C-alpha positions in Angstrom: 46.6 -122.9 107.4 49.9 -122.3 105.7 48.4 -119.9 103.2 46.6 -118.1 105.9 49.9 -117.5 107.8 51.5 -116.3 104.6 48.7 -113.8 104.1 49.0 -112.6 107.7 52.7 -112.1 107.3 52.2 -110.2 104.0 49.7 -108.0 105.7 52.0 -107.4 108.7 54.9 -106.5 106.3 52.7 -104.0 104.4 51.6 -102.2 107.6 55.2 -102.1 108.8 56.3 -100.6 105.5 53.4 -98.1 105.4 54.9 -95.3 107.6 58.2 -95.2 105.6 56.3 -95.2 102.3 54.1 -92.4 103.5 57.0 -90.3 104.6 58.8 -90.8 101.2 55.6 -90.0 99.3 54.9 -86.9 101.4 58.5 -85.6 101.0 58.4 -86.2 97.2 55.0 -84.4 97.0 56.4 -81.3 98.7 59.7 -81.4 96.7 57.8 -81.5 93.4 56.0 -78.4 94.4 59.2 -76.4 94.8 60.4 -76.4 91.2 59.5 -76.9 87.6 60.7 -80.1 85.9 61.8 -78.0 82.9 64.3 -76.2 85.2 65.6 -79.5 86.6 66.1 -80.8 83.0 67.9 -77.6 82.1 70.2 -78.0 85.1 71.0 -81.5 84.0 71.6 -80.4 80.5 74.0 -77.7 81.5 76.0 -79.9 84.0 79.7 -80.1 83.6 79.9 -83.9 83.6 83.7 -84.0 83.9 83.3 -83.4 87.6 81.2 -86.5 87.9 83.9 -88.5 86.3 86.4 -87.1 88.8 84.1 -88.2 91.6 84.0 -91.9 90.5 87.6 -92.8 91.7 87.0 -90.8 94.9 83.8 -92.9 95.5 85.7 -96.1 95.1 88.5 -95.0 97.5 85.9 -93.9 100.1 84.4 -97.4 100.1 87.8 -99.0 100.4 88.5 -97.0 103.5 85.0 -97.8 104.9 85.5 -101.5 104.3 88.9 -101.3 105.9 87.4 -99.8 109.0 84.8 -102.6 109.2 87.5 -105.2 108.6 89.5 -103.8 111.6 86.3 -103.9 113.7 86.0 -107.6 112.7 89.7 -107.9 113.8 90.7 -109.1 110.3 89.0 -112.4 111.0 87.9 -112.7 107.3 89.5 -111.7 104.0 89.2 -108.0 103.2 87.8 -108.5 99.7 85.0 -110.6 101.2 84.2 -107.9 103.7 84.2 -105.3 101.0 81.8 -107.2 98.8 79.5 -108.1 101.7 79.3 -104.5 102.6 78.1 -103.7 99.1 75.6 -106.6 99.1 74.2 -104.9 102.3 73.9 -101.6 100.5 72.2 -103.3 97.6 69.7 -104.9 99.9 69.0 -101.5 101.6 68.2 -100.1 98.1 65.5 -102.7 97.3 64.2 -104.0 100.6 62.5 -102.2 103.5 63.5 -101.8 107.1 67.3 -101.4 106.3 67.5 -105.2 106.0 70.9 -104.7 104.3 72.4 -104.4 107.8 70.9 -107.7 108.8 71.8 -109.2 105.4 75.5 -108.5 105.7 75.6 -109.8 109.2 73.9 -113.0 108.0 76.2 -113.4 104.9 79.5 -112.7 106.7 78.4 -114.7 109.8 78.0 -117.9 107.7 81.8 -117.9 107.3 82.5 -118.5 111.0 81.7 -115.6 113.4 77.9 -116.2 113.3 75.2 -113.6 113.0 75.7 -112.3 116.6 79.5 -112.1 116.1 79.1 -109.8 113.1 76.0 -107.7 113.9 77.5 -105.7 116.8 80.4 -104.7 114.5 77.8 -103.1 112.2 76.3 -101.3 115.2 79.7 -100.0 116.1 80.4 -98.8 112.6 77.0 -97.0 112.5 77.7 -95.5 116.0 81.0 -94.1 114.6 79.1 -92.6 111.7 76.6 -91.0 113.9 79.3 -89.4 116.0 81.1 -88.1 113.0 77.8 -86.8 111.4 76.8 -85.0 114.6 80.3 -83.6 115.1 80.3 -82.3 111.5 76.9 -80.6 112.0 78.1 -79.1 115.3 81.2 -77.9 113.6 79.5 -76.1 110.8 76.7 -74.6 112.9 78.7 -71.4 113.6 79.1 -71.0 109.8 75.5 -71.6 108.9 72.4 -69.9 110.3 70.4 -72.5 112.2 68.1 -71.9 115.1 69.3 -72.5 118.7 66.7 -75.3 119.0 68.4 -77.2 116.2 71.8 -76.8 118.0 70.2 -78.3 121.2 68.8 -81.2 119.3 72.2 -81.9 117.7 73.9 -81.9 121.1 71.2 -84.2 122.5 71.6 -86.7 119.6 75.4 -86.5 120.0 75.0 -87.2 123.8 72.8 -90.2 123.1 75.3 -91.7 120.6 78.3 -91.1 123.0 76.3 -92.7 125.8 75.5 -95.7 123.6 79.2 -96.2 122.9 80.0 -95.9 126.6 77.4 -98.7 127.3 79.0 -100.8 124.6 82.5 -100.2 126.0 81.4 -101.1 129.5 79.7 -104.3 128.2 82.9 -105.3 126.3 85.2 -104.3 129.2 83.2 -106.2 131.8 82.0 -109.2 129.7 82.3 -111.7 132.6 80.1 -109.5 134.8 77.5 -109.0 132.0 77.4 -112.8 131.4 77.1 -113.6 135.1 74.2 -111.2 135.4 72.5 -112.8 132.4 73.0 -116.2 133.9 71.4 -115.1 137.1 68.5 -113.9 135.1 68.5 -117.3 133.3 68.2 -119.1 136.6 64.7 -117.7 136.9 63.9 -118.2 133.2 65.8 -121.2 131.8 64.4 -120.7 128.3 66.0 -117.2 128.1 69.4 -118.6 129.2 69.2 -121.5 126.6 68.3 -119.2 123.7 70.4 -116.2 124.6 73.7 -117.2 126.2 75.7 -118.1 123.1 74.3 -115.1 121.3 75.2 -112.8 124.1 78.7 -114.2 124.2 79.1 -113.6 120.5 77.7 -110.1 120.8 80.1 -109.1 123.5 83.0 -110.6 121.6 82.0 -108.4 118.7 82.4 -105.3 120.9 86.0 -106.1 121.7 87.3 -103.4 119.3 86.2 -100.8 121.8 88.6 -102.2 124.4 91.7 -101.7 122.2 92.6 -98.0 122.0 94.9 -98.5 119.0 92.3 -100.3 117.0 89.7 -97.8 118.1 91.8 -94.9 116.8 92.6 -96.7 113.5 88.9 -97.3 112.9 88.1 -93.7 113.7 90.8 -92.4 111.4 89.6 -94.6 108.5 86.0 -93.7 108.9 86.7 -90.0 109.3 88.9 -90.2 106.1 86.0 -91.9 104.2 83.8 -89.0 105.4 86.3 -86.5 104.0 86.2 -88.2 100.7 82.4 -88.4 100.8 82.3 -84.6 101.3 84.7 -84.3 98.3 82.2 -86.3 96.3 79.4 -84.0 97.4 81.5 -81.0 96.3 82.4 -82.5 92.9 78.9 -83.4 92.0 77.5 -80.1 93.2 80.3 -78.2 91.3 79.0 -79.9 88.1 75.7 -78.1 88.6 76.6 -75.0 90.5 79.9 -73.3 89.7 80.0 -71.3 93.0 79.9 -74.6 95.0 82.0 -74.5 98.2 83.2 -77.3 100.6 80.9 -75.8 103.2 78.0 -76.6 101.0 79.2 -80.1 100.6 79.9 -80.6 104.3 76.5 -79.4 105.2 74.7 -81.7 102.7 76.8 -84.7 103.8 76.0 -84.2 107.5 72.3 -83.5 107.0 71.8 -86.3 104.5 73.5 -88.8 106.8 71.1 -88.0 109.6 68.1 -87.7 107.2 68.4 -91.3 105.8 68.1 -92.5 109.4 64.4 -91.7 109.2 61.9 -94.3 108.1 61.4 -94.3 104.4 60.8 -96.5 101.4 63.6 -98.8 100.2 66.6 -96.9 98.9 65.8 -93.8 101.0 63.8 -92.4 98.1 62.4 -88.9 98.9 64.2 -88.7 102.2 67.6 -88.4 100.7 66.5 -85.8 98.1 64.7 -83.8 100.7 67.7 -83.7 103.0 70.0 -82.5 100.1 67.5 -79.9 98.9 66.9 -78.7 102.4 70.6 -78.4 103.3 71.4 -76.5 100.1 68.4 -74.2 100.7 70.3 -72.7 103.6 72.7 -71.2 101.0 69.9 -70.0 98.7 70.9 -72.5 96.0 68.0 -72.8 93.5 65.7 -75.8 94.2 65.9 -77.1 90.7 69.7 -77.1 90.8 69.7 -78.7 94.3 67.2 -81.4 93.2 69.2 -82.2 90.0 72.3 -82.5 92.3 70.4 -84.8 94.7 69.0 -87.2 92.1 72.5 -87.4 90.5 74.1 -88.3 93.8 71.4 -90.8 94.5 71.7 -92.5 91.1 75.5 -92.6 91.4 75.2 -94.3 94.8 72.7 -96.8 93.6 74.7 -97.6 90.5 78.1 -98.0 92.2 76.8 -100.0 95.2 74.6 -102.0 92.8 77.5 -103.0 90.6 79.7 -104.2 93.5 76.6 -105.7 95.2 75.6 -107.8 92.2 79.2 -108.9 91.7 79.3 -109.9 95.4 76.1 -111.9 95.0 77.6 -113.7 92.0 80.8 -114.5 93.9 78.8 -115.7 97.0 76.6 -117.8 94.8 73.4 -116.7 96.6 70.4 -114.8 95.3 68.5 -111.9 96.8 65.5 -114.1 97.2 67.5 -116.7 99.2 68.9 -113.9 101.5 65.4 -112.5 102.0 64.0 -115.8 102.9 66.9 -116.5 105.2 66.4 -113.2 107.0 62.7 -114.0 107.6 63.7 -117.2 109.4 67.2 -116.1 110.3 69.3 -118.6 112.3 71.3 -116.5 114.6 73.1 -119.4 116.4 76.8 -119.1 116.8 
């Protein structure tokens, strides 16, 4: 019976992964039809690698700022260095596991040190909500400078509205925690099992939203994340400049905004295909050759995997836990406080 259940779980995982894998394969198929590999190799050969070296310290600083923002959302309840390394373990998990399990993984790992899974997970949701607001705002800001159809503009406004509405709901839940809990308890009066399983988790979840009720902390988080985005755009510019001497910050800002939204799509682990398609598509708006755009995309992707991988592996070593242990824990995750 145990073997049968394992087989059923494996089949279920495969079918859940299939849509993302198909999207990645389909995008890669179309990308490979846009250029000749000889042209890509020539672009890589002619690259000015000094710009890539300049991008490395900018990369490191951008992650320090991002980790600082998450640390503030967590109300500095845990050491900064642990938050920084856990963030990178999450990125490492996203690179090798499906379904963006890295987000759950870092909530699980950091939650073990006190806050619990449901005390950490909402802080990750808040961080991602900030990112979505900045990404949509960036795209809306560059729309007048880049030719995009009016339909695309409407979609961007719609997505931005949904994200702002989500933050408003989070704020109201955090602001009126007692009311939200009382409504949940009323529901639990009819279904005791729901109350028993969910009350502590809901309390932890609402506590994690507390950053939204502090205007000062909210502003600090926004400034830190916005600054990390400015540095991310600078990285995009430096890497593109190594392949394309006429690179401008407008090119970099466009690729950063489009790629941030693009990787939100279902894909294979590590956003393979989706990330490259977003970069190539964004640069196509400026008539940058496909081979140059693809060389730029794979270089950016490899840099991301390498840097997050180094910090992620180091974080695993410090935490004394293996990827296998994390994956098994996520499959039977204990989200009690």
